[in-house]
C-alpha positions as CSV (number, residue, x, y, z in Angstrom):
1,X,107.2,67.9,104.3
2,X,110.3,67.9,106.5
3,X,110.3,69.3,110.0
4,X,112.6,72.2,109.2
5,X,109.9,74.1,107.3
6,X,107.2,76.3,108.8
7,X,104.0,77.5,107.2
8,X,104.2,81.2,106.2
9,X,100.8,82.2,107.7
10,X,101.3,80.3,111.0
11,X,104.8,81.8,111.3
12,X,103.3,85.2,110.9
13,X,100.8,84.5,113.7
14,X,103.8,83.5,115.9
15,X,105.3,87.0,115.1
16,X,102.1,88.7,116.1
17,X,102.1,86.6,119.3
18,X,105.5,88.1,120.1
19,X,104.0,91.5,119.7
20,X,101.2,90.6,122.1
21,X,103.8,89.3,124.6
22,X,105.2,92.9,124.7
23,X,101.7,94.0,125.9
24,X,102.0,91.7,128.9
25,X,105.7,92.4,129.7
26,X,105.8,94.1,133.1
27,X,109.1,95.7,132.1
28,X,107.4,97.7,129.4
29,X,105.8,101.0,130.5
30,X,102.0,100.5,131.0
31,X,100.7,102.8,128.3
32,X,103.3,101.3,125.9
33,X,101.8,97.9,126.7
34,X,98.4,99.2,125.7
35,X,100.0,100.4,122.4
36,X,101.3,96.9,121.7
37,X,97.8,95.5,122.2
38,X,96.6,98.0,119.7
39,X,99.4,97.1,117.3
40,X,98.6,93.4,117.7
41,X,95.0,94.1,116.6
42,X,95.9,96.3,113.6
43,X,98.4,93.7,112.5
44,X,95.8,91.1,112.7
45,X,93.3,93.2,110.8
46,X,95.7,93.6,107.9
47,X,96.6,89.9,108.0
48,X,92.9,88.9,107.6
49,X,92.4,91.5,104.9
50,X,95.4,90.4,102.8
51,X,96.6,86.9,103.6
52,X,93.3,85.3,104.7
53,X,91.6,87.1,101.9
54,X,94.1,85.7,99.4
55,X,93.8,82.2,100.8
56,X,90.0,82.4,100.6
57,X,90.2,83.5,97.0
58,X,92.5,80.6,96.2
59,X,90.2,78.0,97.7
60,X,87.6,79.1,95.1
61,X,90.1,78.8,92.2
62,X,92.0,75.6,93.2
63,X,91.0,73.7,96.3
64,X,93.9,71.3,95.8
65,X,96.6,74.0,95.8
66,X,99.2,73.3,98.5
67,X,101.9,75.3,100.3
68,X,105.3,74.4,98.9
69,X,106.9,74.1,102.4
70,X,104.4,72.3,104.6
71,X,102.1,70.7,102.0
72,X,99.0,72.3,103.6
73,X,96.0,73.1,101.3
74,X,94.5,76.6,101.5
75,X,91.6,75.3,103.5
76,X,93.9,73.5,105.9
77,X,95.8,76.8,106.4
78,X,92.5,78.7,106.9
79,X,91.3,76.2,109.5
80,X,94.7,76.4,111.4
81,X,94.6,80.2,111.2
82,X,91.0,80.4,112.6
83,X,91.9,78.0,115.5
84,X,95.1,79.9,116.4
85,X,93.4,83.3,116.1
86,X,90.7,82.1,118.6
87,X,93.5,81.2,121.0
88,X,95.3,84.5,120.6
89,X,92.1,86.5,121.1
90,X,91.7,84.8,124.5
91,X,95.2,85.9,125.4
92,X,94.5,89.4,124.2
93,X,91.3,89.7,126.2
94,X,93.2,88.7,129.4
95,X,96.1,91.0,128.5
96,X,93.8,94.0,127.9
97,X,91.9,93.4,131.1
98,X,95.1,93.3,133.1
99,X,96.4,96.5,131.5
100,X,93.2,98.4,132.2
101,X,93.1,97.2,135.7
102,X,96.6,98.6,136.3
103,X,95.7,101.8,134.6
104,X,92.9,102.4,137.1
105,X,95.5,102.9,139.8
106,X,96.7,105.9,137.8
107,X,93.2,107.4,137.3
108,X,92.7,106.0,133.8
109,X,89.5,104.0,133.6
110,X,87.2,102.7,130.9
111,X,83.8,102.4,132.5
112,X,80.6,100.6,131.8
113,X,77.1,101.5,133.0
114,X,77.3,99.3,136.1
115,X,80.2,101.5,137.3
116,X,78.4,104.9,136.9
117,X,76.9,107.1,139.5
118,X,73.4,108.4,139.1
119,X,74.8,111.8,138.0
120,X,77.1,110.3,135.5
121,X,74.3,108.2,134.0
122,X,72.2,111.3,133.7
123,X,75.0,113.1,132.0
124,X,75.5,110.3,129.4
125,X,71.8,110.1,128.7
126,X,71.7,113.8,127.9
127,X,74.9,113.5,125.9
128,X,73.4,110.6,123.9
129,X,70.1,112.3,123.1
130,X,71.8,115.7,122.2
131,X,75.2,114.8,120.7
132,X,74.8,111.2,119.3
133,X,71.2,110.4,118.5
134,X,70.7,113.3,115.9
135,X,73.8,112.0,114.0
136,X,73.1,108.3,113.7
137,X,71.2,106.4,111.0
138,X,69.4,103.4,112.4
139,X,68.0,100.7,110.1
140,X,65.7,97.8,110.5
141,X,66.2,94.9,108.2
142,X,63.5,92.5,107.2
143,X,61.9,91.1,104.1
144,X,61.0,94.6,102.8
145,X,64.3,96.3,103.7
146,X,67.5,95.1,102.2
147,X,70.5,94.1,104.2
148,X,72.9,97.1,104.4
149,X,76.4,97.3,103.1
150,X,78.7,97.0,106.2
151,X,81.9,98.9,105.9
152,X,85.3,97.3,106.4
153,X,86.4,97.5,110.1
154,X,83.6,99.8,111.1
155,X,81.7,99.1,114.3
156,X,77.9,98.5,114.3
157,X,75.4,98.0,117.0
158,X,73.2,95.2,116.0
159,X,70.0,94.0,117.7
160,X,67.8,91.0,117.2
161,X,64.2,92.3,117.3
162,X,61.2,90.2,118.0
163,X,59.3,89.2,114.9
164,X,56.6,86.6,114.3
165,X,57.5,85.7,110.7
166,X,61.3,85.9,110.2
167,X,64.5,87.2,111.6
168,X,64.4,90.9,112.0
169,X,67.6,92.8,112.7
170,X,68.3,96.4,113.6
171,X,71.6,98.2,112.8
172,X,73.1,101.4,114.0
173,X,76.5,102.5,112.7
174,X,78.6,103.4,115.8
175,X,80.9,105.9,114.0
176,X,80.3,109.2,112.5
177,X,80.7,112.9,113.2
178,X,81.2,112.4,116.9
179,X,84.1,111.5,119.2
180,X,84.7,107.8,119.9
181,X,86.0,108.5,123.5
182,X,83.6,110.2,125.9
183,X,85.3,111.5,129.0
184,X,83.1,111.8,132.0
185,X,82.9,115.2,133.8
186,X,84.9,115.6,137.0
187,X,87.2,112.7,136.6
188,X,90.1,113.7,134.2
189,X,90.7,110.3,132.5
190,X,87.5,108.3,133.2
191,X,85.9,107.5,129.8
192,X,83.4,105.4,127.9
193,X,83.5,104.4,124.2
194,X,80.7,105.7,122.1
195,X,79.7,102.3,120.8
196,X,78.9,101.2,124.3
197,X,76.7,104.3,124.8
198,X,74.9,103.5,121.5
199,X,74.3,99.8,122.3
200,X,73.0,100.7,125.8
201,X,70.5,103.1,124.4
202,X,69.2,101.0,121.6
203,X,65.9,100.6,123.3
204,X,65.5,104.4,123.0
205,X,66.4,104.2,119.3
206,X,64.0,101.4,118.6
207,X,61.4,102.2,121.3
208,X,58.5,100.5,119.4
209,X,60.2,97.1,119.3
210,X,61.2,94.5,121.7
211,X,64.9,93.7,121.6
212,X,65.7,90.1,122.2
213,X,69.5,90.4,122.3
214,X,72.1,92.8,121.0
215,X,75.8,93.0,120.3
216,X,78.5,95.2,118.8
217,X,79.7,93.9,115.5
218,X,82.7,94.5,113.2
219,X,83.5,92.8,109.9
220,X,86.8,92.5,108.1
221,X,86.7,92.5,104.3
222,X,89.1,90.9,101.8
223,X,91.5,93.6,100.5
224,X,93.4,91.4,98.1
225,X,92.6,93.3,94.9
226,X,93.8,91.7,91.7
227,X,95.8,94.3,89.7
228,X,97.2,91.8,87.1
229,X,94.0,91.4,85.1
230,X,93.4,95.2,84.9
231,X,97.0,95.7,83.7
232,X,96.2,93.7,80.6
233,X,94.2,96.7,79.4
234,X,97.0,98.8,78.0
235,X,94.6,101.7,77.0
236,X,93.9,102.4,80.7
237,X,96.2,104.7,82.6
238,X,97.6,103.0,85.7
239,X,96.6,105.8,88.0
240,X,93.0,105.7,86.8
241,X,93.0,101.9,87.0
242,X,94.2,102.0,90.6
243,X,91.5,104.5,91.6
244,X,88.9,102.1,90.3
245,X,90.4,99.1,92.0
246,X,90.5,101.0,95.3
247,X,86.7,101.5,95.0
248,X,86.4,97.8,94.3
249,X,88.4,96.9,97.4
250,X,85.9,98.5,99.7
251,X,83.2,96.1,98.5
252,X,85.1,92.8,98.5
253,X,83.7,89.8,100.5
254,X,83.9,89.7,104.3
255,X,86.4,87.2,105.7
256,X,85.8,87.7,109.5
257,X,83.1,88.8,111.9
258,X,83.8,90.0,115.4
259,X,81.1,90.2,118.1
260,X,81.3,91.8,121.6
261,X,78.3,89.9,123.1
262,X,76.4,86.7,122.5
263,X,73.7,86.9,119.8
264,X,71.1,84.2,119.5
265,X,71.8,81.4,117.0
266,X,69.0,82.5,114.8
267,X,70.5,86.0,114.4
268,X,74.0,84.7,113.9
269,X,72.9,82.2,111.3
270,X,71.1,85.0,109.4
271,X,74.2,87.2,109.5
272,X,76.4,84.4,108.3
273,X,74.0,83.7,105.4
274,X,73.9,87.4,104.4
275,X,77.7,87.9,104.7
276,X,78.6,84.4,103.3
277,X,80.6,83.5,106.4
278,X,81.1,80.2,108.2
279,X,80.8,79.8,112.0
280,X,84.6,79.4,112.4
281,X,85.0,82.9,110.9
282,X,83.1,84.4,113.9
283,X,85.1,85.6,116.8
284,X,83.6,86.8,120.2
285,X,85.7,89.2,122.1
286,X,85.6,90.6,125.6
287,X,87.6,93.7,124.7
288,X,86.8,96.6,122.4
289,X,86.5,95.4,118.9
290,X,88.7,98.2,117.6
291,X,91.7,99.4,119.8
292,X,92.5,102.4,117.6
293,X,91.1,104.7,120.3
294,X,94.3,104.0,122.1
295,X,96.2,106.4,119.8
296,X,94.2,109.6,120.7
297,X,94.1,108.4,124.4
298,X,97.9,108.2,124.3
299,X,98.1,111.8,123.1
300,X,95.9,112.9,126.1
301,X,98.0,110.9,128.7
302,X,101.5,111.6,127.5
303,X,101.8,114.9,129.2
304,X,100.0,114.1,132.4
305,X,101.4,110.6,133.0
306,X,104.9,110.6,131.4
307,X,106.1,107.7,133.6
308,X,103.7,105.4,131.8
309,X,105.5,105.8,128.6
310,X,109.0,105.1,127.3
311,X,111.5,107.9,128.2
312,X,112.1,110.5,125.5
313,X,114.6,109.4,122.9
314,X,114.9,111.8,120.0
315,X,116.9,111.0,116.8
316,X,120.3,112.5,117.3
317,X,122.7,114.3,115.1
318,X,124.9,111.9,113.2
319,X,128.5,111.8,114.3
320,X,129.6,111.6,110.7
321,X,128.0,114.8,109.4
322,X,129.4,118.3,109.8
323,X,126.5,120.5,110.4
324,X,128.1,123.7,109.0
325,X,129.2,122.1,105.7
326,X,127.2,121.2,102.6
327,X,126.4,117.5,102.3
328,X,127.7,116.8,98.8
329,X,131.3,117.8,99.6
330,X,131.2,115.6,102.7
331,X,129.8,112.6,100.8
332,X,132.4,113.2,98.1
333,X,135.1,112.8,100.8
334,X,133.7,109.7,102.4
335,X,130.6,107.4,102.5
336,X,128.1,108.4,105.2
337,X,125.8,106.0,107.0
338,X,122.7,107.1,108.9
339,X,121.1,104.7,111.4
340,X,117.4,105.5,112.1
341,X,115.7,106.2,114.4
342,X,118.8,106.6,116.6
343,X,120.2,109.2,114.2
344,X,118.2,111.9,112.5
345,X,117.0,111.8,108.9
346,X,117.8,115.5,108.6
347,X,121.2,115.1,106.8
348,X,119.4,113.2,104.0
349,X,116.8,115.9,103.8
350,X,119.6,118.5,103.7
351,X,121.2,116.6,100.8
352,X,117.9,116.7,98.8
353,X,117.3,120.4,99.5
354,X,120.9,121.3,98.6
355,X,120.7,119.3,95.4
356,X,117.4,121.2,94.5
357,X,119.3,124.5,94.6
358,X,122.8,123.4,93.4
359,X,123.6,124.9,90.0
360,X,125.8,121.9,89.2
361,X,123.0,119.4,89.7
362,X,121.6,118.3,86.4
363,X,119.1,115.7,87.5
364,X,117.5,114.0,90.6
365,X,116.0,110.5,90.3
366,X,114.2,108.7,93.1
367,X,111.9,105.8,93.8
368,X,109.0,106.5,96.2
369,X,107.1,103.7,97.9
370,X,105.6,105.2,101.0
371,X,106.1,108.8,102.1
372,X,105.0,110.9,105.1
373,X,101.7,112.8,104.9
374,X,103.5,116.1,105.0
375,X,106.5,115.0,103.0
376,X,109.6,117.2,103.0
377,X,111.1,114.8,100.5
378,X,108.3,115.6,98.0
379,X,108.7,119.4,98.8
380,X,112.4,119.2,97.9
381,X,111.7,117.3,94.6
382,X,109.1,119.9,93.7
383,X,111.6,122.7,94.5
384,X,114.2,121.0,92.3
385,X,111.7,120.8,89.4
386,X,110.8,124.4,89.8
387,X,114.5,125.3,89.7
388,X,114.8,123.7,86.3
389,X,116.3,120.4,87.4
390,X,115.4,117.2,85.5
391,X,113.4,115.4,88.2
392,X,112.4,111.8,87.6
393,X,110.1,110.2,90.3
394,X,109.0,106.6,90.2
395,X,105.9,106.5,92.4
396,X,104.8,103.0,93.2
397,X,101.0,103.3,92.9
398,X,100.6,99.6,94.1
399,X,102.1,100.1,97.6
400,X,99.4,98.2,99.6
401,X,97.1,100.6,101.6
402,X,99.1,103.6,100.4
403,X,97.7,103.5,96.9
404,X,95.4,106.4,97.4
405,X,98.1,108.6,99.0
406,X,100.5,107.8,96.2
407,X,98.0,108.7,93.5
408,X,97.7,112.1,95.2
409,X,101.5,112.5,95.4
410,X,102.0,111.5,91.8
411,X,99.4,114.2,90.7
412,X,101.1,116.9,92.8
413,X,104.6,116.0,91.5
414,X,103.4,116.0,87.9
415,X,101.8,119.4,88.3
416,X,105.1,120.7,89.6
417,X,106.9,119.6,86.5
418,X,108.4,116.4,87.7
419,X,108.6,113.4,85.3
420,X,106.4,110.8,87.1
421,X,106.7,107.1,86.1
422,X,105.1,104.0,87.6
423,X,107.6,101.2,86.7
424,X,107.4,97.9,84.9
425,X,104.0,96.2,84.5
426,X,103.2,93.4,87.0
427,X,106.4,94.2,89.1
428,X,106.3,96.5,92.1
429,X,109.3,98.8,92.7
430,X,110.2,98.5,96.3
431,X,113.8,99.7,96.1
432,X,114.9,102.8,98.1
433,X,117.1,104.5,95.6
434,X,118.1,108.1,95.0
435,X,120.6,109.3,92.3
436,X,121.8,112.9,92.0
437,X,123.8,113.7,88.9
438,X,126.1,116.7,88.8
439,X,128.2,118.3,86.1
440,X,131.3,119.8,87.8
441,X,133.1,122.9,86.7
442,X,135.6,120.7,84.9
443,X,132.8,119.1,82.8
444,X,133.0,115.8,84.6
445,X,129.8,113.8,85.6
446,X,129.6,113.1,89.3
447,X,127.1,110.7,90.9
448,X,125.8,111.0,94.5
449,X,123.8,107.9,95.4
450,X,121.7,107.1,98.4
451,X,120.5,103.6,99.0
452,X,118.5,102.6,102.0
453,X,116.6,99.9,103.7
454,X,113.5,102.0,104.5
455,X,111.1,104.4,102.9
456,X,111.7,108.1,102.3
457,X,109.3,108.9,105.2
458,X,110.2,111.3,108.0
459,X,107.6,109.8,110.3
460,X,108.7,106.2,110.1
461,X,112.3,107.2,110.3
462,X,111.6,107.9,114.0
463,X,109.8,104.6,114.5
464,X,111.6,102.0,112.4
465,X,115.2,100.8,112.5
466,X,116.7,101.5,109.1
467,X,120.0,102.2,107.5
468,X,120.7,104.8,104.8
469,X,124.0,104.9,102.8
470,X,125.1,108.1,101.0
471,X,128.0,107.6,98.7
472,X,130.0,109.2,95.9
473,X,131.3,105.9,94.6
474,X,131.0,106.4,90.8
475,X,130.7,102.6,90.0
476,X,127.7,102.4,92.3
477,X,126.3,105.6,90.8
478,X,126.7,104.3,87.3
479,X,124.7,101.1,88.2
480,X,122.0,103.1,90.0
481,X,121.7,105.0,86.7
482,X,121.3,101.7,84.9
483,X,118.4,100.9,87.3
484,X,116.7,104.2,86.6
485,X,117.2,103.8,82.8
486,X,115.6,100.4,83.0
487,X,112.6,101.7,85.0
488,X,112.2,104.5,82.5
489,X,112.1,102.2,79.5
490,X,110.0,99.4,81.1
491,X,112.9,96.9,81.1
492,X,114.9,95.1,83.8
493,X,118.5,95.3,84.7
494,X,120.1,92.0,83.5
495,X,123.7,92.3,84.8
496,X,125.5,94.3,87.6
497,X,128.9,94.2,89.0
498,X,128.3,96.0,92.3
499,X,124.6,96.4,93.1
500,X,122.3,93.4,93.6
501,X,119.2,94.3,91.6
502,X,116.1,92.2,91.7
503,X,114.3,90.6,90.0
504,X,117.2,89.3,87.8
505,X,120.4,90.0,89.7
506,X,119.7,89.4,93.4
507,X,118.6,85.9,94.2
508,X,121.1,84.3,91.8
509,X,124.0,86.4,93.3
510,X,123.0,85.5,96.8
511,X,123.1,81.8,95.9
512,X,126.6,82.3,94.4
513,X,127.7,83.9,97.7
514,X,126.2,81.0,99.8
515,X,127.9,78.5,97.5
516,X,131.2,80.3,98.1
517,X,130.7,79.8,101.9
518,X,129.8,76.1,101.3
519,X,133.0,75.7,99.3
520,X,135.0,77.3,102.1
521,X,133.5,75.0,104.6
522,X,134.3,71.9,102.5
523,X,137.9,73.0,102.4
524,X,137.9,73.2,106.2
525,X,138.0,77.0,106.2
526,X,135.9,79.2,108.5
527,X,132.6,79.9,106.7
528,X,129.9,82.3,107.9
529,X,126.7,83.9,106.8
530,X,124.9,86.7,108.8
531,X,121.5,88.0,107.8
532,X,119.1,90.5,109.3
533,X,115.7,90.4,107.6
534,X,112.1,91.1,108.2
535,X,111.0,87.8,106.6
536,X,112.3,84.6,105.2
537,X,110.0,82.7,102.8
538,X,111.9,82.2,99.5
539,X,112.2,78.4,99.3
540,X,115.1,78.5,96.9
541,X,117.1,80.5,99.4
542,X,115.8,78.5,102.3
543,X,117.0,75.2,100.7
544,X,120.4,76.7,99.9
545,X,120.7,77.9,103.5
546,X,119.8,74.4,104.7
547,X,122.4,72.9,102.4
548,X,125.0,75.4,103.7
549,X,124.2,74.4,107.3
550,X,124.5,70.7,106.6
551,X,128.0,71.4,105.1
552,X,129.1,73.2,108.2
553,X,128.6,76.9,107.4
554,X,127.7,78.9,110.6
555,X,124.6,80.9,109.9
556,X,123.3,83.6,112.2
557,X,120.0,85.2,111.3
558,X,117.9,87.9,113.0
559,X,114.4,87.7,111.4
560,X,111.7,89.9,112.9
561,X,108.6,88.4,111.4
562,X,107.8,85.4,109.1
563,X,110.4,82.7,109.1
564,X,109.6,79.5,107.1
565,X,112.9,77.9,108.1
566,X,113.1,76.1,111.5
567,X,116.6,76.4,113.1
568,X,118.5,73.9,115.2
569,X,117.2,70.7,113.7
570,X,119.9,68.0,113.9
571,X,121.3,66.9,110.6
572,X,119.8,69.8,108.7
573,X,119.7,73.2,110.4
574,X,121.8,72.6,113.5
575,X,124.4,75.3,112.3
576,X,121.6,77.9,112.0
577,X,120.7,80.2,114.8
578,X,117.6,82.4,114.5
579,X,116.4,85.2,116.8
580,X,113.6,87.7,116.5
581,X,113.6,91.1,118.2
582,X,110.4,92.9,119.0
583,X,110.9,96.0,121.0
584,X,110.3,99.8,121.2
585,X,111.0,100.3,117.5
586,X,110.0,98.2,114.5
587,X,113.1,96.3,113.3
588,X,113.2,97.1,109.6
589,X,116.8,97.2,108.3
590,X,118.2,94.4,106.1
591,X,121.8,93.4,106.3
592,X,123.6,90.6,104.4
593,X,127.1,89.4,105.5
594,X,128.9,86.6,103.6
595,X,132.3,85.4,104.8
596,X,134.3,85.2,108.0
597,X,137.5,87.1,107.2
598,X,138.5,90.6,106.3
599,X,137.2,90.2,102.7
600,X,133.7,89.4,103.9
601,X,131.0,90.9,101.7
602,X,128.6,93.2,103.4
603,X,125.3,94.7,101.9
604,X,122.4,96.7,103.1
605,X,119.2,96.2,101.2
606,X,115.5,97.0,100.7
607,X,114.9,93.3,100.0
608,X,113.8,90.5,102.4
609,X,114.3,86.9,101.4
610,X,110.8,86.5,100.2
611,X,109.9,85.3,96.7
612,X,108.0,88.5,96.1
613,X,111.2,90.5,96.9
614,X,113.8,88.4,95.2
615,X,112.2,87.7,91.9
616,X,108.9,89.7,91.7
617,X,110.0,93.2,92.6
618,X,112.6,95.7,91.7
619,X,114.9,95.8,94.8
620,X,118.4,97.0,95.3
621,X,121.2,95.9,97.7
622,X,124.3,98.0,97.9
623,X,127.8,96.6,98.8
624,X,129.6,98.4,101.6
625,X,133.1,99.3,100.6
626,X,134.1,102.1,103.0
627,X,136.1,100.6,105.9
628,X,134.5,102.9,108.5
629,X,131.0,102.1,107.3
630,X,131.8,98.4,107.2
631,X,133.0,98.6,110.8
632,X,129.8,100.3,111.9
633,X,127.5,97.8,110.2
634,X,129.4,94.9,111.7
635,X,129.1,96.6,115.1
636,X,125.4,97.0,114.6
637,X,125.0,93.4,113.7
638,X,127.1,92.3,116.7
639,X,125.0,94.3,119.1
640,X,121.8,93.0,117.6
641,X,123.0,89.4,117.9
642,X,124.0,90.1,121.5
643,X,120.5,91.1,122.5
644,X,119.2,88.9,125.3
645,X,116.4,91.2,126.5
646,X,114.1,91.8,123.5
647,X,115.3,88.9,121.4
648,X,113.6,85.5,121.3
649,X,115.4,82.5,120.0
650,X,113.7,80.0,117.7
651,X,113.8,76.5,119.1
652,X,114.0,73.3,117.0
653,X,110.2,72.8,117.3
654,X,109.6,76.2,115.7
655,X,108.5,78.0,118.8
656,X,110.3,81.0,120.3
657,X,111.6,81.6,123.8
658,X,113.1,84.5,125.7
659,X,116.7,84.1,126.8
660,X,117.6,83.6,130.4
661,X,120.1,86.3,131.0
662,X,123.5,85.3,132.5
663,X,125.7,88.3,133.0
664,X,125.0,91.7,131.5
665,X,121.5,92.2,129.9
666,X,121.7,93.7,126.4
667,X,118.7,95.5,124.9
668,X,120.1,96.3,121.5
669,X,117.7,99.2,120.8
670,X,118.5,100.8,124.2
671,X,122.2,100.3,123.4
672,X,121.9,102.2,120.1
673,X,120.0,105.0,121.8
674,X,122.8,105.3,124.3
675,X,125.4,105.3,121.6
676,X,123.6,108.0,119.6
677,X,123.4,110.3,122.6
678,X,127.0,109.7,123.5
679,X,128.3,110.2,120.0
680,X,126.4,113.5,119.7
681,X,128.8,115.0,122.3
682,X,131.9,114.2,120.3
683,X,133.6,116.9,118.2
684,X,133.4,116.3,114.4
685,X,136.4,117.2,112.4
686,X,136.7,117.5,108.6
687,X,138.2,114.0,108.3
688,X,136.8,112.3,111.4
689,X,138.7,109.7,113.2
690,X,137.0,106.4,113.9
691,X,134.8,106.8,116.9
692,X,134.9,104.0,119.3
693,X,131.4,102.6,119.7
694,X,129.9,101.7,123.0
695,X,131.2,98.3,123.8
696,X,128.7,95.5,124.3
697,X,130.1,92.4,125.9
698,X,128.8,89.2,124.5
699,X,126.7,87.8,127.4
700,X,126.0,84.1,127.9
701,X,122.6,83.1,126.7
702,X,120.4,80.2,127.8
703,X,116.9,79.7,126.5
704,X,113.8,79.4,128.6
705,X,112.1,76.3,127.4
């Protein structure tokens, strides 16, 4: 395949490498660096569970299947993934070691038994025998005792025990009804992980056996459950079917084994045989196998060591919202855009609560993909149903790793009197769409529509960058109503004039807009495309962007994660510039811009340019018509593309490099935090004047190669 395509899986590993780079960035506060190391690991866990699991399944079905961009077979992709993962683990080990070494200067120390005083060792021995040993369930595996089921991502202490006849292993689960972090007495933040305590005292647990060698062990299981086959059984309720599939997921085949110490070849061979793993699927780490302990450790340290964390940056009051006035009249006057996490989600929650109690509101319809554990959104919907409103809630039961939560929410909403639906068969509903229908005193129907780039989740609204548009545009409301009618009747929207609605009315419309820019370039006119996405994998759109670049269209893309298009290749993608921003917040908003003049088309959307989004899901992109909101979004895009601190630029060989800053450094997320705080101090009037945003000068950028 041509040199301007990249493999999806290897591109994702490049993204996670950028996350790991934040863990070694000296400009990032020390405890935040530790958090990035933990995020790198949790990202990689999910990658192996989903993507590696899927590739593994496909090798069993069709060994000759090839990636449509790089022509790699599934096995070739797996081999490349395992090799690159091994390299990244080496970097992570060194990064973690460096972070912990620096933390020691602040009194935070993860200790091992070589570092303990006699008193501390005595304390831990007593702690083990009284607090841990009564709660563990050790097992010896031999010909008479079956190999245990090892839970996904759980840590086990495993020992190779001397045996004359065959391999004999001993297992001890290292999790249970006890804390994972054990803080030593006296020293405030000196700690040991419980799995290290358990493996140290394995001779006490198996005192009648000689232990040849021992290690901590963790396996990752395939989580790629196949919903399609189950959906063919039309007599089975989707919610019941999903509950059964979730039980199945827990028992799928292992795809990776991690070890903390060296086990003898005989024991490793035995484990591989029992778990059906190959040697290349075994990874040996010098760091804790699971870094999730970092999250409770963070909670302990935030108050005592605040300088090791990012400074406080609370979501601010939106400059566009009058606090003392109800939301619907404000939205009726003008479109309102919220920019998370810099601005608070509270105005949106106010809208929902007010709608729940508004006598003029006839119905509330919403799509839920992921919600917070203590969801005020769900509370408002329940209140609306209890107040006699017609409440339609599409709950996406197939939202990966949120299936169980969403099953619970669907049951609670149903009990409250909401009409709960699940959407079309075989197509996930990923759109972020709310429609409030009112009947005014004059008898007219009024739509209030909210369309966003992120989930209706109060927690992630403080962690992810997202955009949320609230509008009283009746044309947009009418098409949102079409989307909900289609969802309710198990059909798909086939034509729209305003919204872009996947799977039938998004990819084709984007192609039309790219073609319009190609036509402009061929006439010698200025032609431009600006895109902010999480991922770019749709080959149809990639090929169209390559065509546009070759015809002279200037294309500027900010793509956080996977990008299967390589920019800057002469004769093909030389008019395309791609950057990726990894910073304090997860970049999650999607912005589409087509055109260079005043008539440019601007959208915000829930859809990335991935095949699964463009033609296999229900997604919605909304056009931005309000002049003030258009100006804001263009400003946001301008600041993001000016970032030379947290942005990395893709080079023509597919690698990424930080910019060398010449002139003013621009951290786009820091700039938006500053804007939000400055805008909060401005007086809001009933018809607000345009507020001049913080100016960001376009700095010169050169790339470190």
